[in-house]
Backbone as CSV, one residue per row, in Angstrom:
resi,resn,N_x,N_y,N_z,CA_x,CA_y,CA_z,C_x,C_y,C_z
1,MET,-7.840,12.086,34.966,-7.562,12.274,33.532,-8.832,12.006,32.736
2,ALA,-9.147,12.924,31.827,-10.354,12.756,31.018,-10.161,11.606,30.045
3,SER,-11.192,10.811,29.875,-11.120,9.686,28.954,-11.205,10.178,27.517
4,ARG,-10.531,9.487,26.636,-10.566,9.856,25.236,-11.911,9.441,24.630
5,PRO,-12.470,10.270,23.737,-13.747,9.899,23.131,-13.608,8.635,22.297
6,ALA,-14.630,7.806,22.347,-14.602,6.565,21.580,-14.626,6.873,20.083
7,GLN,-13.875,6.077,19.340,-13.853,6.228,17.897,-14.901,5.317,17.279
8,PRO,-15.608,5.788,16.257,-16.530,4.894,15.567,-15.754,3.800,14.848
9,PRO,-16.379,2.668,14.584,-15.663,1.569,13.924,-15.146,1.977,12.552
10,PRO,-14.042,1.389,12.144,-13.579,1.634,10.777,-14.563,1.023,9.785
11,VAL,-14.540,1.521,8.564,-15.416,1.018,7.505,-14.549,0.418,6.406
12,VAL,-14.839,-0.830,6.053,-14.146,-1.495,4.952,-15.107,-1.604,3.774
13,PHE,-14.759,-0.959,2.673,-15.573,-0.992,1.460,-15.076,-2.119,0.557
14,ILE,-16.003,-2.940,0.057,-15.646,-4.103,-0.760,-16.288,-3.947,-2.134
15,HIS,-15.471,-3.799,-3.144,-15.965,-3.503,-4.489,-16.532,-4.740,-5.182
16,GLY,-17.238,-4.482,-6.268,-17.825,-5.552,-7.060,-16.908,-6.022,-8.167
17,GLY,-17.441,-6.893,-9.020,-16.661,-7.466,-10.099,-16.142,-6.423,-11.071
18,PHE,-14.933,-6.675,-11.585,-14.281,-5.858,-12.603,-13.832,-4.496,-12.090
19,CYS,-14.038,-4.215,-10.825,-13.753,-2.882,-10.276,-12.533,-2.900,-9.362
20,GLY,-12.412,-1.882,-8.545,-11.352,-1.772,-7.562,-11.818,-0.851,-6.457
21,GLY,-10.978,-0.627,-5.489,-11.345,0.253,-4.393,-11.711,1.651,-4.842
22,TRP,-11.222,2.041,-6.018,-11.526,3.373,-6.563,-13.026,3.605,-6.725
23,SER,-13.802,2.549,-6.864,-15.235,2.731,-7.108,-15.941,3.388,-5.932
24,PHE,-15.289,3.422,-4.760,-15.885,4.046,-3.581,-15.339,5.442,-3.304
25,ASP,-14.670,6.043,-4.275,-14.074,7.354,-4.046,-15.094,8.383,-3.572
26,HIS,-16.286,8.332,-4.106,-17.332,9.259,-3.669,-17.923,8.828,-2.325
27,LEU,-18.310,7.585,-2.244,-19.126,7.125,-1.123,-18.386,7.145,0.208
28,ARG,-17.087,6.979,0.194,-16.377,6.906,1.471,-16.256,8.270,2.161
29,LYS,-16.401,9.372,1.396,-16.205,10.700,1.977,-17.195,11.028,3.097
30,PRO,-18.502,10.751,2.955,-19.422,11.043,4.065,-19.113,10.229,5.322
31,PHE,-18.576,9.033,5.159,-18.218,8.225,6.320,-17.009,8.806,7.032
32,GLU,-16.062,9.300,6.272,-14.901,9.956,6.873,-15.321,11.232,7.584
33,ALA,-16.271,11.964,6.995,-16.774,13.176,7.640,-17.481,12.861,8.951
34,ALA,-18.043,11.657,9.052,-18.725,11.243,10.273,-17.761,10.653,11.303
35,GLY,-16.466,10.645,10.987,-15.468,10.202,11.952,-14.945,8.799,11.769
36,HIS,-15.409,8.093,10.741,-14.940,6.725,10.500,-13.639,6.728,9.709
37,ALA,-12.697,5.911,10.133,-11.567,5.604,9.257,-12.090,4.680,8.172
38,THR,-11.662,4.871,6.930,-12.167,4.044,5.843,-11.031,3.369,5.091
39,LEU,-11.329,2.169,4.614,-10.407,1.418,3.779,-11.191,0.894,2.585
40,ALA,-10.609,1.012,1.402,-11.249,0.508,0.182,-10.211,-0.294,-0.593
41,PRO,-9.921,-1.501,-0.129,-8.861,-2.287,-0.762,-9.262,-2.801,-2.139
42,ASP,-8.267,-3.054,-2.970,-8.488,-3.789,-4.212,-8.472,-5.275,-3.868
43,LEU,-9.481,-6.012,-4.284,-9.424,-7.460,-4.135,-8.253,-7.994,-4.950
44,ARG,-7.766,-9.159,-4.587,-6.552,-9.672,-5.240,-6.724,-9.738,-6.758
45,GLY,-5.696,-9.272,-7.445,-5.712,-9.253,-8.896,-6.444,-8.078,-9.514
46,HIS,-6.961,-7.160,-8.677,-7.746,-6.041,-9.197,-7.010,-4.702,-9.116
47,GLU,-5.785,-4.711,-8.666,-5.043,-3.461,-8.570,-4.705,-2.938,-9.965
48,ALA,-4.553,-1.639,-10.065,-4.235,-1.017,-11.357,-2.958,-1.622,-11.924
49,GLY,-3.004,-1.978,-13.185,-1.828,-2.522,-13.840,-1.646,-4.010,-13.686
50,ALA,-2.547,-4.681,-12.970,-2.422,-6.121,-12.795,-2.626,-6.836,-14.122
51,ALA,-1.896,-7.910,-14.331,-2.045,-8.693,-15.559,-3.401,-9.396,-15.553
52,PRO,-4.013,-9.574,-16.722,-5.290,-10.282,-16.780,-5.239,-11.661,-16.129
53,GLN,-4.075,-12.299,-16.171,-3.948,-13.630,-15.596,-3.938,-13.624,-14.072
54,ALA,-3.864,-12.447,-13.474,-3.765,-12.370,-12.017,-5.001,-12.907,-11.309
55,VAL,-6.139,-12.890,-11.981,-7.365,-13.363,-11.343,-7.758,-14.769,-11.781
56,VAL,-6.998,-15.380,-12.676,-7.347,-16.719,-13.147,-7.324,-17.698,-11.977
57,GLY,-8.429,-18.422,-11.795,-8.508,-19.424,-10.742,-8.831,-18.877,-9.371
58,VAL,-8.971,-17.566,-9.235,-9.261,-16.984,-7.931,-10.736,-17.212,-7.592
59,SER,-10.979,-17.672,-6.384,-12.320,-18.032,-5.936,-12.951,-16.922,-5.098
60,MET,-14.267,-16.951,-5.015,-14.955,-16.057,-4.081,-14.464,-16.302,-2.664
61,GLY,-14.118,-17.554,-2.370,-13.568,-17.857,-1.054,-12.242,-17.165,-0.809
62,ASP,-11.450,-16.984,-1.866,-10.182,-16.260,-1.729,-10.439,-14.793,-1.413
63,TYR,-11.407,-14.197,-2.112,-11.738,-12.808,-1.825,-12.183,-12.655,-0.375
64,ALA,-13.049,-13.553,0.072,-13.545,-13.469,1.446,-12.406,-13.647,2.447
65,ALA,-11.496,-14.569,2.160,-10.362,-14.805,3.068,-9.491,-13.557,3.184
66,ASP,-9.305,-12.839,2.077,-8.502,-11.614,2.125,-9.180,-10.542,2.971
67,ILE,-10.513,-10.453,2.874,-11.228,-9.470,3.691,-11.184,-9.867,5.158
68,VAL,-11.286,-11.147,5.456,-11.163,-11.614,6.840,-9.806,-11.217,7.410
69,LYS,-8.754,-11.449,6.637,-7.398,-11.100,7.099,-7.274,-9.612,7.374
70,LEU,-7.861,-8.792,6.496,-7.823,-7.344,6.695,-8.594,-6.959,7.957
71,CYS,-9.786,-7.504,8.124,-10.595,-7.177,9.305,-9.860,-7.510,10.594
72,GLU,-9.188,-8.640,10.601,-8.504,-9.085,11.817,-7.250,-8.276,12.103
73,SER,-6.806,-7.474,11.126,-5.644,-6.610,11.350,-6.044,-5.253,11.930
74,LEU,-7.341,-4.976,11.997,-7.821,-3.676,12.447,-7.991,-3.644,13.968
75,PRO,-7.983,-2.455,14.561,-8.072,-2.357,16.023,-9.444,-2.699,16.585
76,ALA,-10.467,-2.729,15.741,-11.824,-3.041,16.200,-12.583,-3.672,15.047
77,PRO,-13.605,-4.485,15.345,-14.419,-5.051,14.252,-14.993,-3.941,13.391
78,PRO,-14.817,-4.042,12.085,-15.245,-2.952,11.195,-16.690,-3.089,10.737
79,ILE,-17.157,-2.048,10.119,-18.400,-2.065,9.349,-18.017,-2.436,7.920
80,LEU,-18.710,-3.395,7.348,-18.457,-3.775,5.962,-19.515,-3.155,5.061
81,VAL,-19.070,-2.514,3.986,-19.967,-1.970,2.969,-19.571,-2.619,1.656
82,GLY,-20.415,-3.504,1.142,-20.084,-4.230,-0.070,-21.061,-3.954,-1.186
83,HIS,-20.535,-3.813,-2.397,-21.376,-3.528,-3.566,-21.392,-4.712,-4.512
84,SER,-22.580,-5.123,-4.940,-22.774,-6.161,-5.939,-22.063,-7.445,-5.493
85,MET,-21.108,-7.951,-6.253,-20.393,-9.153,-5.847,-19.687,-8.938,-4.509
86,GLY,-19.260,-7.694,-4.254,-18.628,-7.374,-2.980,-19.584,-7.487,-1.809
87,GLY,-20.885,-7.328,-2.068,-21.866,-7.520,-1.007,-21.952,-8.968,-0.581
88,LEU,-21.760,-9.879,-1.536,-21.716,-11.303,-1.204,-20.414,-11.648,-0.488
89,VAL,-19.306,-11.084,-0.945,-18.023,-11.289,-0.257,-18.125,-10.836,1.195
90,ALA,-18.802,-9.711,1.426,-18.962,-9.199,2.789,-19.660,-10.219,3.676
91,GLN,-20.718,-10.827,3.179,-21.441,-11.820,3.974,-20.580,-13.055,4.245
92,MET,-19.843,-13.489,3.239,-18.968,-14.647,3.410,-17.895,-14.366,4.455
93,ALA,-17.346,-13.152,4.435,-16.321,-12.786,5.412,-16.911,-12.668,6.813
94,ALA,-18.108,-12.103,6.907,-18.721,-11.873,8.217,-19.069,-13.169,8.942
95,MET,-19.123,-14.284,8.230,-19.326,-15.566,8.896,-18.066,-16.026,9.613
96,ARG,-16.932,-15.440,9.259,-15.643,-15.946,9.730,-14.907,-14.999,10.652
97,THR,-15.381,-13.773,10.772,-14.707,-12.812,11.648,-15.725,-11.818,12.173
98,PRO,-15.540,-11.296,13.389,-16.521,-10.334,13.926,-16.535,-9.038,13.130
99,VAL,-17.726,-8.539,12.858,-17.897,-7.229,12.245,-18.964,-6.480,13.035
100,ALA,-18.914,-5.156,12.960,-19.871,-4.346,13.721,-21.219,-4.263,13.032
101,ALA,-21.217,-4.245,11.703,-22.460,-4.137,10.925,-22.093,-4.338,9.459
102,MET,-23.128,-4.579,8.643,-22.931,-4.716,7.205,-23.961,-3.885,6.452
103,ALA,-23.508,-3.166,5.433,-24.398,-2.489,4.493,-24.131,-3.109,3.132
104,LEU,-25.157,-3.720,2.558,-25.022,-4.470,1.321,-25.732,-3.709,0.203
105,LEU,-24.970,-3.237,-0.766,-25.508,-2.416,-1.838,-25.731,-3.283,-3.067
106,ALA,-26.996,-3.543,-3.406,-27.338,-4.400,-4.540,-26.508,-5.677,-4.530
107,PRO,-26.507,-6.429,-3.422,-25.612,-7.579,-3.307,-25.989,-8.721,-4.240
108,SER,-24.981,-9.424,-4.729,-25.221,-10.652,-5.470,-25.810,-11.692,-4.529
109,PRO,-26.758,-12.505,-5.008,-27.353,-13.520,-4.139,-26.339,-14.582,-3.738
110,ALA,-26.514,-15.126,-2.553,-25.687,-16.225,-2.076,-26.123,-17.535,-2.729
111,TRP,-25.366,-18.595,-2.491,-25.692,-19.928,-3.011,-27.142,-20.265,-2.654
112,GLY,-27.901,-20.672,-3.658,-29.305,-21.010,-3.429,-30.266,-19.888,-3.732
113,GLY,-29.753,-18.692,-3.996,-30.614,-17.550,-4.285,-31.065,-17.550,-5.737
114,SER,-32.340,-17.586,-5.951,-32.875,-17.670,-7.311,-32.949,-16.300,-7.970
115,ALA,-32.799,-16.293,-9.283,-32.976,-15.063,-10.053,-34.444,-14.674,-10.066
116,SER,-34.696,-13.388,-10.143,-36.080,-12.910,-10.163,-36.414,-12.168,-11.451
117,SER,-35.483,-12.142,-12.404,-35.736,-11.424,-13.650,-35.150,-12.193,-14.821
118,VAL,-35.678,-11.906,-16.001,-35.179,-12.532,-17.222,-33.718,-12.148,-17.453
119,GLU,-33.373,-10.888,-17.169,-31.999,-10.425,-17.389,-30.998,-11.216,-16.558
120,GLU,-31.354,-11.511,-15.308,-30.453,-12.293,-14.460,-30.265,-13.700,-15.007
121,ALA,-31.354,-14.319,-15.433,-31.272,-15.684,-15.969,-30.447,-15.721,-17.246
122,ILE,-30.629,-14.737,-18.121,-29.869,-14.684,-19.367,-28.379,-14.535,-19.065
123,ALA,-28.038,-13.689,-18.090,-26.630,-13.494,-17.736,-26.003,-14.794,-17.254
124,ALA,-26.739,-15.545,-16.421,-26.204,-16.781,-15.854,-26.022,-17.862,-16.916
125,PHE,-27.011,-18.024,-17.775,-26.932,-19.081,-18.783,-26.097,-18.667,-19.983
126,GLY,-26.117,-17.383,-20.324,-25.399,-16.921,-21.499,-23.892,-17.088,-21.388
127,LEU,-23.375,-17.083,-20.175,-21.934,-17.228,-19.995,-21.413,-18.547,-20.562
128,HIS,-22.257,-19.564,-20.605,-21.801,-20.873,-21.055,-21.489,-20.900,-22.549
129,PHE,-21.953,-19.901,-23.293,-21.593,-19.810,-24.698,-20.126,-19.429,-24.871
130,LEU,-19.500,-18.991,-23.798,-18.090,-18.616,-23.848,-17.166,-19.817,-23.680
131,GLY,-17.743,-20.995,-23.465,-16.917,-22.161,-23.193,-16.566,-22.231,-21.721
132,PRO,-15.458,-22.876,-21.371,-15.076,-23.032,-19.959,-14.544,-21.722,-19.358
133,TYR,-15.413,-20.762,-19.249,-15.004,-19.422,-18.820,-14.467,-19.395,-17.408
134,TRP,-14.841,-20.382,-16.595,-14.401,-20.432,-15.199,-12.894,-20.682,-15.073
135,ALA,-12.264,-21.076,-16.157,-10.835,-21.378,-16.118,-9.982,-20.220,-16.615
136,ARG,-10.593,-19.069,-16.849,-9.820,-17.937,-17.347,-10.366,-16.641,-16.752
137,SER,-9.779,-15.536,-17.152,-10.290,-14.234,-16.737,-11.227,-13.711,-17.807
138,LEU,-12.166,-12.870,-17.403,-13.136,-12.290,-18.327,-12.956,-10.775,-18.354
139,PRO,-12.877,-10.182,-19.541,-12.726,-8.728,-19.617,-14.051,-8.037,-19.330
140,PRO,-14.005,-6.800,-18.864,-15.261,-6.055,-18.675,-15.945,-5.817,-20.005
141,ASP,-17.267,-5.790,-19.977,-18.080,-5.635,-21.183,-18.665,-4.225,-21.188
142,ARG,-18.225,-3.397,-22.129,-18.662,-2.002,-22.141,-20.164,-1.873,-22.413
143,SER,-20.687,-2.653,-23.325,-22.109,-2.515,-23.644,-22.974,-2.894,-22.451
144,ALA,-22.581,-3.931,-21.708,-23.344,-4.330,-20.521,-23.255,-3.268,-19.440
145,MET,-22.062,-2.666,-19.307,-21.904,-1.623,-18.302,-22.800,-0.428,-18.613
146,ASP,-22.808,-0.033,-19.885,-23.619,1.121,-20.276,-25.105,0.860,-20.062
147,ALA,-25.551,-0.335,-20.437,-26.984,-0.623,-20.428,-27.522,-0.989,-19.053
148,TYR,-26.714,-1.691,-18.253,-27.247,-2.252,-17.012,-26.587,-1.735,-15.739
149,CYS,-25.297,-1.432,-15.810,-24.587,-1.057,-14.586,-24.658,0.440,-14.304
150,MET,-24.411,1.247,-15.337,-24.322,2.694,-15.153,-25.228,3.465,-16.109
151,PRO,-26.478,3.071,-16.293,-27.311,3.746,-17.287,-27.616,5.196,-16.954
152,ARG,-27.445,5.603,-15.697,-27.781,6.967,-15.296,-26.557,7.872,-15.238
153,MET,-25.403,7.328,-15.593,-24.179,8.118,-15.592,-23.985,8.769,-16.957
154,SER,-23.282,9.885,-16.986,-22.970,10.525,-18.258,-21.947,9.680,-19.014
155,LYS,-21.847,9.904,-20.323,-20.876,9.158,-21.114,-19.463,9.402,-20.604
156,ALA,-19.160,10.634,-20.243,-17.815,10.942,-19.743,-17.526,10.170,-18.453
157,GLU,-18.518,10.067,-17.595,-18.332,9.322,-16.345,-18.171,7.832,-16.613
158,ARG,-18.948,7.322,-17.565,-18.816,5.904,-17.911,-17.455,5.630,-18.548
159,ASP,-17.007,6.544,-19.394,-15.688,6.388,-20.013,-14.604,6.307,-18.944
160,ALA,-14.683,7.199,-17.960,-13.658,7.237,-16.912,-13.674,5.973,-16.077
161,ALA,-14.873,5.492,-15.739,-14.979,4.280,-14.933,-14.492,3.063,-15.712
162,PHE,-14.889,2.956,-16.973,-14.507,1.790,-17.758,-12.995,1.730,-17.952
163,ALA,-12.369,2.887,-18.053,-10.914,2.928,-18.240,-10.176,2.339,-17.042
164,ARG,-10.830,2.300,-15.880,-10.179,1.792,-14.669,-10.581,0.346,-14.357
165,MET,-11.509,-0.194,-15.129,-11.952,-1.558,-14.868,-10.904,-2.568,-15.310
166,VAL,-10.962,-3.743,-14.689,-9.971,-4.789,-14.936,-10.699,-6.113,-15.165
167,PRO,-10.008,-7.110,-15.706,-10.631,-8.423,-15.876,-11.051,-9.026,-14.533
168,GLU,-12.064,-9.872,-14.599,-12.576,-10.535,-13.402,-12.333,-12.039,-13.493
169,SER,-12.232,-12.665,-12.357,-12.041,-14.112,-12.286,-13.270,-14.842,-12.821
170,GLY,-13.078,-15.642,-13.861,-14.177,-16.453,-14.356,-14.671,-17.420,-13.305
171,ARG,-13.764,-17.925,-12.482,-14.174,-18.848,-11.427,-15.091,-18.162,-10.432
172,ALA,-14.755,-16.937,-10.023,-15.592,-16.210,-9.066,-16.971,-15.926,-9.651
173,ILE,-17.015,-15.578,-10.937,-18.304,-15.330,-11.576,-19.112,-16.620,-11.664
174,PHE,-18.445,-17.712,-12.004,-19.116,-19.018,-12.048,-19.717,-19.363,-10.689
175,GLU,-18.941,-19.197,-9.635,-19.423,-19.541,-8.289,-20.597,-18.668,-7.865
176,THR,-20.662,-17.463,-8.416,-21.724,-16.531,-8.046,-22.975,-16.717,-8.897
177,LEU,-22.811,-16.747,-10.210,-23.967,-16.785,-11.105,-24.452,-18.202,-11.411
178,ASN,-23.543,-19.176,-11.405,-23.918,-20.563,-11.693,-23.739,-21.431,-10.452
179,TRP,-24.210,-20.915,-9.323,-23.988,-21.582,-8.041,-24.528,-23.009,-8.020
180,TRP,-25.581,-23.298,-8.791,-26.182,-24.644,-8.754,-25.253,-25.709,-9.345
181,LEU,-24.194,-25.267,-10.052,-23.197,-26.183,-10.593,-21.972,-26.297,-9.692
182,ASP,-22.006,-25.639,-8.558,-20.869,-25.630,-7.630,-21.171,-26.549,-6.443
183,PRO,-20.666,-27.781,-6.465,-20.966,-28.714,-5.372,-20.349,-28.311,-4.044
184,PHE,-19.383,-27.419,-4.087,-18.723,-26.988,-2.853,-19.498,-25.882,-2.134
185,MET,-20.556,-25.379,-2.768,-21.377,-24.332,-2.166,-20.504,-23.169,-1.688
186,THR,-19.590,-22.749,-2.553,-18.602,-21.735,-2.176,-19.239,-20.465,-1.639
187,THR,-20.329,-20.031,-2.257,-20.953,-18.768,-1.860,-22.104,-18.967,-0.877
188,GLY,-22.134,-20.123,-0.243,-23.174,-20.360,0.747,-23.034,-19.419,1.942
189,VAL,-24.139,-18.902,2.407,-24.165,-18.009,3.573,-25.137,-18.591,4.601
190,ASN,-24.623,-18.878,5.776,-25.441,-19.415,6.865,-25.877,-18.267,7.765
191,PRO,-27.167,-17.919,7.774,-27.623,-16.785,8.589,-27.305,-16.941,10.070
192,MET,-27.208,-18.166,10.545,-26.916,-18.393,11.959,-25.505,-17.955,12.330
193,ARG,-24.653,-17.824,11.343,-23.267,-17.416,11.603,-23.044,-15.927,11.374
194,LEU,-24.104,-15.213,11.032,-24.006,-13.765,10.859,-24.546,-13.099,12.126
195,LYS,-23.672,-12.566,12.923,-24.069,-12.005,14.217,-24.324,-10.501,14.166
196,ALA,-23.867,-9.847,13.128,-23.974,-8.384,13.052,-25.259,-7.970,12.349
197,PRO,-25.798,-6.814,12.696,-26.960,-6.298,11.969,-26.579,-5.969,10.530
198,ALA,-27.561,-6.091,9.631,-27.281,-5.861,8.220,-28.395,-5.043,7.582
199,LEU,-28.005,-4.257,6.591,-28.928,-3.449,5.800,-28.666,-3.745,4.336
200,ALA,-29.710,-4.018,3.576,-29.585,-4.224,2.132,-30.298,-3.093,1.405
201,LEU,-29.609,-2.462,0.462,-30.181,-1.384,-0.326,-30.120,-1.744,-1.800
202,VAL,-31.103,-1.283,-2.553,-31.124,-1.553,-3.981,-31.841,-0.416,-4.692
203,GLY,-31.392,-0.126,-5.908,-32.062,0.881,-6.713,-33.337,0.333,-7.333
204,GLN,-34.330,1.143,-7.394,-35.617,0.743,-7.980,-35.461,0.260,-9.418
205,ARG,-34.503,0.840,-10.159,-34.312,0.527,-11.579,-33.129,-0.400,-11.826
206,ASP,-32.663,-1.092,-10.794,-31.510,-1.986,-10.945,-31.909,-3.194,-11.791
207,ALA,-31.213,-3.399,-12.915,-31.489,-4.542,-13.787,-30.527,-5.689,-13.543
208,ILE,-29.445,-5.453,-12.812,-28.484,-6.519,-12.533,-28.944,-7.344,-11.347
209,HIS,-29.231,-6.700,-10.233,-29.832,-7.365,-9.073,-31.081,-6.562,-8.705
210,PRO,-32.218,-6.896,-9.284,-33.445,-6.116,-9.091,-33.936,-6.141,-7.651
211,PRO,-34.824,-5.221,-7.311,-35.333,-5.147,-5.940,-35.863,-6.472,-5.401
212,ARG,-36.563,-7.225,-6.227,-37.112,-8.490,-5.733,-36.001,-9.454,-5.318
213,THR,-34.929,-9.498,-6.098,-33.798,-10.366,-5.764,-33.141,-9.936,-4.461
214,VAL,-32.896,-8.640,-4.333,-32.229,-8.140,-3.124,-33.134,-8.303,-1.903
215,ARG,-34.428,-8.115,-2.093,-35.357,-8.313,-0.981,-35.291,-9.769,-0.483
216,MET,-35.217,-10.719,-1.420,-35.107,-12.125,-1.031,-33.802,-12.378,-0.284
217,SER,-32.711,-11.780,-0.763,-31.420,-11.942,-0.082,-31.480,-11.371,1.326
218,ALA,-32.111,-10.203,1.465,-32.232,-9.574,2.781,-33.058,-10.446,3.716
219,ARG,-34.137,-11.003,3.191,-35.004,-11.829,4.026,-34.266,-13.068,4.527
220,ARG,-33.414,-13.635,3.685,-32.698,-14.855,4.055,-31.782,-14.649,5.247
221,ILE,-31.218,-13.451,5.379,-30.274,-13.218,6.480,-30.848,-12.294,7.551
222,GLY,-32.107,-11.943,7.433,-32.727,-11.084,8.436,-32.251,-9.650,8.388
223,ALA,-31.884,-9.162,7.197,-31.399,-7.788,7.047,-32.551,-6.821,6.841
224,ALA,-32.360,-5.593,7.274,-33.285,-4.524,6.917,-33.173,-4.280,5.419
225,PHE,-34.225,-3.744,4.822,-34.265,-3.583,3.370,-34.760,-2.195,3.013
226,GLN,-34.069,-1.562,2.053,-34.518,-0.267,1.544,-34.387,-0.243,0.028
227,GLU,-35.457,0.178,-0.641,-35.439,0.371,-2.085,-35.342,1.868,-2.369
228,LEU,-34.405,2.245,-3.220,-34.108,3.647,-3.481,-34.765,4.079,-4.788
229,PRO,-35.765,4.941,-4.728,-36.519,5.340,-5.922,-35.614,5.924,-7.013
230,GLY,-35.846,5.470,-8.244,-35.176,6.045,-9.399,-33.746,5.626,-9.615
231,MET,-33.128,4.918,-8.669,-31.708,4.599,-8.803,-31.512,3.250,-9.479
232,SER,-30.312,3.046,-10.032,-30.000,1.805,-10.724,-28.909,1.055,-9.961
233,HIS,-27.996,0.398,-10.678,-27.038,-0.485,-9.997,-25.830,0.245,-9.418
234,TRP,-25.421,1.335,-10.064,-24.179,1.996,-9.647,-24.480,2.989,-8.522
235,LEU,-24.867,2.441,-7.389,-25.248,3.269,-6.244,-24.084,4.076,-5.693
236,LEU,-22.892,3.766,-6.124,-21.675,4.349,-5.552,-21.452,5.801,-5.956
237,SER,-21.888,6.157,-7.167,-21.646,7.541,-7.592,-22.616,8.027,-8.655
238,GLU,-23.662,7.276,-8.950,-24.656,7.787,-9.896,-25.443,8.903,-9.224
239,PRO,-26.175,9.718,-9.995,-26.937,10.809,-9.381,-27.799,10.301,-8.216
240,GLY,-27.654,10.980,-7.086,-28.375,10.578,-5.888,-27.563,9.717,-4.942
241,TRP,-26.275,9.496,-5.258,-25.467,8.624,-4.411,-25.398,9.128,-2.974
242,GLU,-25.554,10.437,-2.785,-25.513,10.979,-1.417,-26.626,10.389,-0.546
243,THR,-27.778,10.077,-1.164,-28.866,9.493,-0.385,-28.518,8.088,0.080
244,VAL,-27.649,7.414,-0.672,-27.190,6.082,-0.261,-26.367,6.205,1.020
245,ALA,-25.407,7.117,1.013,-24.595,7.332,2.210,-25.454,7.771,3.386
246,ASP,-26.396,8.676,3.142,-27.263,9.152,4.221,-28.083,8.006,4.812
247,ALA,-28.599,7.137,3.944,-29.411,6.014,4.415,-28.592,5.061,5.278
248,ILE,-27.363,4.790,4.860,-26.513,3.882,5.633,-26.151,4.510,6.979
249,LEU,-25.730,5.769,6.947,-25.316,6.427,8.186,-26.489,6.576,9.158
250,ALA,-27.692,6.854,8.645,-28.864,6.949,9.523,-29.174,5.598,10.151
251,TRP,-29.042,4.542,9.351,-29.285,3.189,9.885,-28.212,2.817,10.913
252,LEU,-26.961,3.137,10.623,-25.881,2.818,11.561,-26.087,3.521,12.900
253,ALA,-26.635,4.717,12.863,-26.863,5.475,14.098,-27.810,4.760,15.031
254,GLU,-28.608,3.833,14.507,-29.565,3.080,15.316,-29.028,1.738,15.772
255,GLN,-27.796,1.396,15.337,-27.232,0.085,15.664,-26.219,0.213,16.796
256,PRO,-26.413,-0.504,17.901,-25.461,-0.456,19.008,-24.052,-0.855,18.537
257,GLY,-23.068,-0.054,18.892,-21.696,-0.372,18.572,-21.258,0.015,17.180
258,ALA,-22.144,0.600,16.383,-21.785,0.965,15.020,-21.397,2.425,14.866
259,THR,-21.515,3.185,15.941,-21.096,4.587,15.938,-20.278,4.836,17.193
260,ALA,-19.728,6.034,17.299,-18.912,6.357,18.481,-19.761,6.395,19.740
């Protein structure tokens, strides 16, 4: 009897703050065309129609635990593709469950990762003007999205994306951006516990997590690093997003166990 051809590992896409699995609608298609089963779950409290209070008190550790549970339900260790805050969640999850590989798209720095730009520092310190924001949910900010997250998208595309955004956990943002105030080191990533190969990608014009920041994050965990000319933070569907998928798939083709 002829043996059945091996299936490539499934791919789990992990979205960033204020978003949902919908943010990968474009990016997951090339992976499916390459034979991967794909999953793009909504992190808890991020599903369409969820009440703003659904994310109150939710920790980055909770997000990582949910991804671990999903990974362990799959028939084989998956490839994790995480964007922005989701890139940090991917690393946290990969310390706790086997994964085949990780592709980190403009990932948020782990505990101990220093900012490399004025914009990052302003974002981290400016949140404190909101009061105890870690105890509530935070709504998405349209002006910040337009200026820093999706500057290369058309207004119609930004309108459509913003309409689907949801509030984010203030606690998760606190643990990510104000990590030095978190004695529990919630977002700490131990490179010795990351067994899978990793690739970090960043847009040349990313103002949220600039190339220097992502390069430092990649160096800390021994990940390969690629800077994408002309691109900004919304690598998922801004002009040129196809090159992001191509770069990941080409890199995966060189990793043992990451393809069929």
